[in-house]
C-alpha positions, 0 to 999 in steps of 0.5 A: 468723392474720391480723387485728388483734385476737385476741379480741371479747366481745360485748353482755355483760349486765354487765362489772365493770371494777372500776376505771375511773380507773387506780387502783392499789387501792381503800379506804374509799368507793371499795369502796362501789360498783365501775365496772360497764358494762351491755351492753357489749363489750370487745376484747383485741388480738393482744398480749394487752392490752385495746384497748376497752370500752364500750356494744355498739353504739359497739364494734361501729361502732368495730371494723366490718370488723376481724377477730377470732380469736375472737368470744364471744357474752355476752348475759345474761352478766357479765365480770369480771377474772380472779381474783388469788390473792394468797397460795399455797404450791402446790409440795409432796409428801406429802398431810396429810389425816391431820392434818386428823382431829388438828385436828377432834380438837382438836390445835393448829396448833402441837401438830401442828407440834412433834409432827413434822407440819405444815411438817416433814412436808411438808418431808421429802416435798418433799426426796424428791420429784423436780423433775418429780414436783413440777411435775406435781402443781403443774400440776394445782393451778394447773389446778384455781385456773384453772378456779375463775376465778384469772388471777394467783396468788402461789406461794411455796416454803418446803417445802425450808428448805435451799438445795437444795430451795428452789432445786428448788422455785423452778425448778419455779414458774419452768417453769410461769411459762414454760410455762402461760398463768396469770401467776405472782408468785414468792416465796422463803420459806426462812424458812417454818420453822426446819430441823430441827438449827439454830437460828433463828439459824443458819437466819437466817444461812444465809438471809442468807449463802447463800440470797439471794446465790445468788438474786441470782445466778440472777436476774441470769443469768436462770435464775430470777425471784423477786419477793418475800421471805417469812418466817414471823414467829412466836413459836417460828419467827422472832421479830421481829429475825430477820424484820427481818435477812431481810426487809432482806436481801431488800429490799437485793437488789430483792425485794418484802417480802411475809410472813406476820405476827401470825397466831397470836401478837401479833409487832408484825409489822404495825408492822415491815412498815409500817416496812420498807415492805412491799408485803403483810402475810399472816394479821394475825388478831393485828394491833394497832390501831397496826399496823393504822394503820401499814399504812393510812399506809404503804399496805402491803396486808393479805392476809387468809386467811379459809380458814385462820382458818376450818379452824384454828378461829382468830379471824378477822382484823379486816376491818372495823377495817382497812377502816375505817382505810383499809388496802388489804385483799386476799385469798388462798386460802393453798392448802397442806396444811393449808388445801386450797382452790383457789377464790377465789370460796369465798374471797370468800364466807367473806370476806363471811360470817365477816369481814363484808366486802360483795360489793364489798369481797370482789370489789375484795380479790380483783382490784385490791387483790390485783394491788396486793399482788403489785406488779402492779396497774399491768397486773392486776386490773381491766378498763381500756384497756391492761391485760393480758386476763385475765377471766372470763365467768359464765353469770348476769345479776348478778356477784354470784352469783359470791360468791353461790353458795357452792362453785357456781363450777364451773357459773358460770364458763364461760370463763376468759381470760388475755392474751385467749386462752381457756385454760378453756371450761366 
């Protein structure tokens, strides 16, 4: 279609920019109030990037006579950045609904894991599933996330544990990255668990000597793109030294460090991540005071997962301590067979209620700071000229309704837009 611009969003009651000065993340006092424009309009160009944001009358004059592929009247509505989900495990086969009953009856995560359930149950079924089966279920899950407002999502492998299945999962993620409209950050998580029949040392050696060289080769050939490396650093899984070896080897081939740490036991994972220059560490329910300070100093983001603590009845991560110390706090859904939640609005609500975050802190954690955790806050996570035109429109005069209405996002979110293209309309 001819015309200079893809999309005009007119006359919104509120446009929540989140940032207005090119910030790559928000901490401390910057989280008290976010940048919000009243009575504003927004333009996205044909290249998918934001061209202008400002008072509706100014934008109207500036773009009078211009043509647009689509114009949406946002009167009485709010425009927000597309949400960023900084931690998911969305490629797998084999439901684990039966384990939910076991957990409700008092079984712990590690008890289920040691009884052959948990990750091992999913690994068996994922190994058996065809690539096409995995892609179809993955695609449906991404669509559910997108309808809840997510436009950029981190996606992990990790239910293969052998090279063949890990590569199968990474090919599925790569196909989605190329074919679908959602933004995807790909994480190799071959060290999600110690495979049956191997010791932890053997698993580490296999990853370093076989998995990572193959990833490097496939990446160099342009067959798959992997952004991050992850390890489940946990007692009885991968200890601190094993974690260090794998993460450093991943960093050496150009991957960002973004790993599971200090979830069930204090492991000094926060300290390790800060030392290695990690982009992000997830979970951190058991992070030490020293580790929290080290993460703040190193600008290593904390990806907090309120769904996991809620569903596993763990103690909550110390979000307030982290925020007070100046840690870059981000949020993720931890979507996986053990924590089945697609919705970042519900994650933000849980973060506010259970982790005592404010609504502005939670929104920043699900936008600019989550984008930072993925190394993408220069292009995503806020509504600023030059950034990608990923946004949502909600049918409310106050943006806070997105968090306040627990479970109400499917009635609130009218449009989800990626690169200026409507990818969901209620």
